[in-house]
N, C-alpha and C positions, 0 to 999 in steps of 0.2 A: 764442787757443786755450787751453783749460783744461788742468789738470794731468793729466787722464785719459790713459791709455796709448793710443797710436795703434794701433788694432786691426790695421792692416796690417803691423805689426811682428811679429805672432804667426805662428808656423808653424801648419800644419794640425793638427799633433798638440797644440800648445798651445791652439788654439781648441777642439778636441775635449775636451780636459781641462777647459777653462772651463765648457763646457755640462754636463759631468758634475757639476761642483761645484754647479751651480744646479738639478740634477735635471731637465735637459732631455734629450730623446732625441738620440742621436748624429747623426742625419741633419740636425739643425739646423746643425751645424758645416759640413756639405757645402753646405747652402743658403747660409749666410753667405759661405763661401769663394767660391762661384760669383758672388755679388753683388759681392764685392770685386775679383775678378780676371778675370771673364769677362763679367759684365753691367755692370760699371763703375759701380756705385752711387756717387752723390755724397754721399749721406747715409743714415742708418739708415731714414728715412722712405721711401726708395726701395725698401726690401726688403719688397715687398708680400705675399709669401707667408709672412711672419712675423706673429704676432699683434701688435696695437697695444701690448699690455703688454710683450712681449718686445723690441720695437723701443725702447720707452721705457727698459727696463732696460739695453739695450746702450748707449744714448746717455748713461745715467747713469754707466756704468762705463768707457766707451771714447770716444775721439775718432776722427773720420774726416776728417782734413784733406786737402783735395784742391785742386789748382790750378784756377783759373778762367781763361777767356779774357777778357783786358782789352780789347785792340783787335785788329783784323784789317785787313791791307792787301793789296790785289790788284795785282800787276804786270801790265803790258801783255803780258808773255810767258807768263802763266799761273801764275807763281810766287805763292805766298801766304805772307805773313809774319804770324805770330801772336805777340802779346805776352801772356804768361801772368802771372797774379798769384798769388803763394804765400799761404798762410794768414796769414803775418805781414807781408804787404804789399809784399814784394819783387817785382820784375819781371824776367822773363827772356824771351828770344825764341826761337822755333822757326820753321822754314821748311819748307813743302811745295813740292817741286820736281818737277813733272810733265814728263817727257821721253819722248816716244814711248810705249812700253809700260810704262815705269818710273814708279813713284810713290815718290819718295825723301823721307824725313823727315830734316831736319837738326836735331838736338836739342842743347840746352845741358846742361852738367853742374854749373855753378857760377853763382852770382850775382856777375857780374863776373869778374875774373881777376887773379892776382898776378904774372904773368910779364912784362908790360910789353913785348911785342913791338912794335917801332916802326911797323909797317905795319898793325896791327890795332886797330880802334876799341875793342874790348873791353879791349885791353891798357892803354888809358888810363883805365879805370875801376878803382875800388877793389874788391877782392874782399870781398864782404859775408859770404857763407857758402857752404858746399857745398849742393847740392840733395840731398834725401833720395831713396832709391831709388824710393819710391812716387811722388814728384813727377816724376822722370824718366819713370817708367812712364806717368803721366798725360799728359805731353807727347806721347808716342807714341800713346796712345789717342785724344787729341783731334785730332792730325794725321791719324790713320787715319780717324776719323769725317769729317773735312773732305775727305779724298781720296775717300771713298765718296760723300759728298753732292755734291761739285763735279764729280768726274770719273767716278763710277760704278765705281771700282776701289779695292781695298785697297792699303795700302802694300806695295811690293815690296822696298824697301831702307831701311836706317837708317844714317845716318852721325853719329857723335859729333864734329861739326865746328862746333857752335854756340859759345855763350859758355862760357869756362872751359877748364881743362886737365883732361881726364878722369882721367889717371893720378895727379893730386893729389886726386882724390875716388874713390880706387880701390875701396873696399868698396861704396860706393853704386852706382857704375857697374856693377860685376860683378853685384851683387844685382838691379839693374834689368834687366840683360840676361838673368839667370836667369829672371826673371818673364816677360819678353818672349818668350823662347824656350820656356817650359814649356808642356806640353800643356794644363795647367789655367790657362794665362795667355793670351797672344796667339798662341802656337804658331808663331812665325816661326822660320825657319832662321837659325842663327848665321852661316852662310856669307853671309847677306844683310846682315850688320852689319859696319861698319867703325868702329873706334875710332881717332881721329886724335890724335897727341901732338906737342907741341913738342920732346919728347926728354928723358924722365926715365929715364935708363939703368937705374937700380936697379929701377924698376917695370916696365920692358919685360922685364927678366929674370924678374920675379915673374909676369908674364903667362905666360911659358914654364913656370915651375914649377907654375902652377895649371892648365896644360893647356887654356887657353881655346880655343874653337872659332871665334871671330870673326876677322876680318882686321884688319891694323894698317896705319896710314898714318903716315909721319913727315913733319912739316912741316919740310922741310930749308931751302929758300929761299936758301941760300948754301952753297957746297961747300968753303970753307976756313974755318979757325977765326977768322982776323982779321975777315973780313967778317961771319961769322955772329955773332960776339961783339957787333958793332956794332948789328945789327938784332934780335938775339934774345939778351938777357942770360943766359938759361938756359944758353947754350952755354959760359959761363965755368966752370960746374961740371959740365957734361955735354958735353964736347967731342966732336968728330966721331969720333975714334978710339974713345972710350967707347961711342958710339952704334953704331958698326960692330960692336963686340964684343957689345953687348946684342942687336942685331937678329939676328945669327948664332945667338946662344944661343936667342932666341925661335923662330927658324925650325927649329933642330935639335930643339927640344922639341915643336913643334906642326905644322910643315909648312904653316902658314897663309900666305895671300898677304900680301906686304908691298908697299906703294906709297910712292913718294917724291912729295911735293907740293912744287912749285917755282914760286913767284911770280916773274915776270920784272919787274925794275926797270931802267929805262933808265939806261945808263952806270954801273950798280951791280953787276949780276950776270949780264949778258946778252952778254958777250964770248965769243969762242971759247976763250980761256984759262979762263974760268969753266966753259964746257962741258967742257973737258978735266978740270978738277977734279971735276966731277960724274961724268964717265965713270969716273974712278979709283975713286970711292966705289961706283958702280954695279957695278963688277967685283968688289968685295969683299963684296957682300951679295946674296943671292938675291932680287933685287927683281923683282916681277911686272910693274910698270909705273911709269913716271915721268909724272906729270901736270904739264904746264906750265899754269900758271894766269894768267889776265889780272889785272893789278893793278887794284883798284877804289879810287879816291881816297877818303880820309877827311879830316876837318877838321884833325887834328893832325899830319899828315905831309906831307912835300914830295916824296915819290917820284913818278915819272912812268912811265906805261905806255909801253913801246916800241911803235913802229908795227908794222903787220902784216908788213911785209917783214922787219924785224929779227927778229921772233918766228919767222917761218917759217925764216929762215936758221939760227937757233939750233937749232930742232927738226930741220932737215935734217942739220945737223952731228952731232947726237946719233944720229939714225937711221943715218947713214953709218958710225958706230962701233958699230952693232948694239945700240943702246939702244932698248928698247920704249917709245916716247914717244907721248903723246897730248896734244892741246890741250883743256883743259877750259874750255868757254865759260861765263863767269859769267852767272848768271840773277838777275833781281830787282833789278838795279842801280837802277832808277827808284824803288824803295821802300826802299833801303838794306838789302837782304836778301842781297846777294852776299857772296862770301868776304871776310872781314875787316871787314865793315861793321856787324855787329850791335853796338849800343851803348846801347839803351834811352835814347834822347836825352832823353826826358821823365821819366826815372826819379825824379830828385830832386824835381821838382815834384809828381809823382804821390804820392810817399811823404809829402809835407808837407801834402797836402790831406785 
């Protein structure tokens, strides 16, 4: 990428001002804006209602970096995993999950991750950099196009549950969602978007202060500090009590749905005592739903998935204590696209070629 300014970092007003400085009519700004955010131009040459001379001038003054599809894998259950390549050669993964009438995009927010959660393949990768807001937007655009092409339907939901910790890339994630929900963007409802966090208490409160409209999911996975410290090192600086306070602050400010995500590990967090700990937290936060998630094996971890009977007993115990609980069936396991499996296994090799 050259040193020219990324044109998608300009506001509409800045774009209008640019065209004024080169003595072009104001409507040119609207045309280019539409190409950038609604027609999804991949290059200035795509902007066919502009003169060749103007397209050339734009390419000399601006850059238009866009992520590209590197590889695509198709699961036997209909899930599609796509590996995207950034302008500087990094790889991230996104997943299209079709279930009944829903078409859900699971998108990434960082190249790698710095949190080192012991059950997550991405956690064993080094964090290379944050994704820019327009790269996150591109992920959604490309997965939406895939949904339309493959299933004849547009995306209905977006979850920030791919690679990286969204709240450690706060500004880019919020800017991407602003473009995704804008009428002159993808026009999706913020209520159809869920941002998942491993638990960054300070930034959860910031979401409340910023009055966001999307939903929030906390990757809890253990309901006492000792166990959570062992599997999620972030808990050492963002303990459960701090998260309870932050989530209540978020809800008081926004009234948006909060979900707990809880992966079951055999003989680790699946006892009735663990369920009691989870119930205690549930009663302290206005949680909309607890998602019980099947563990999906990864190369670097030795966790074991409980059998169906143990899982059902754990869920029945929660339900008997008036917890709104649901089993979230993992999809795309045969292509390493399920929860916790995104890892760019060929990333280092790809970057060196």
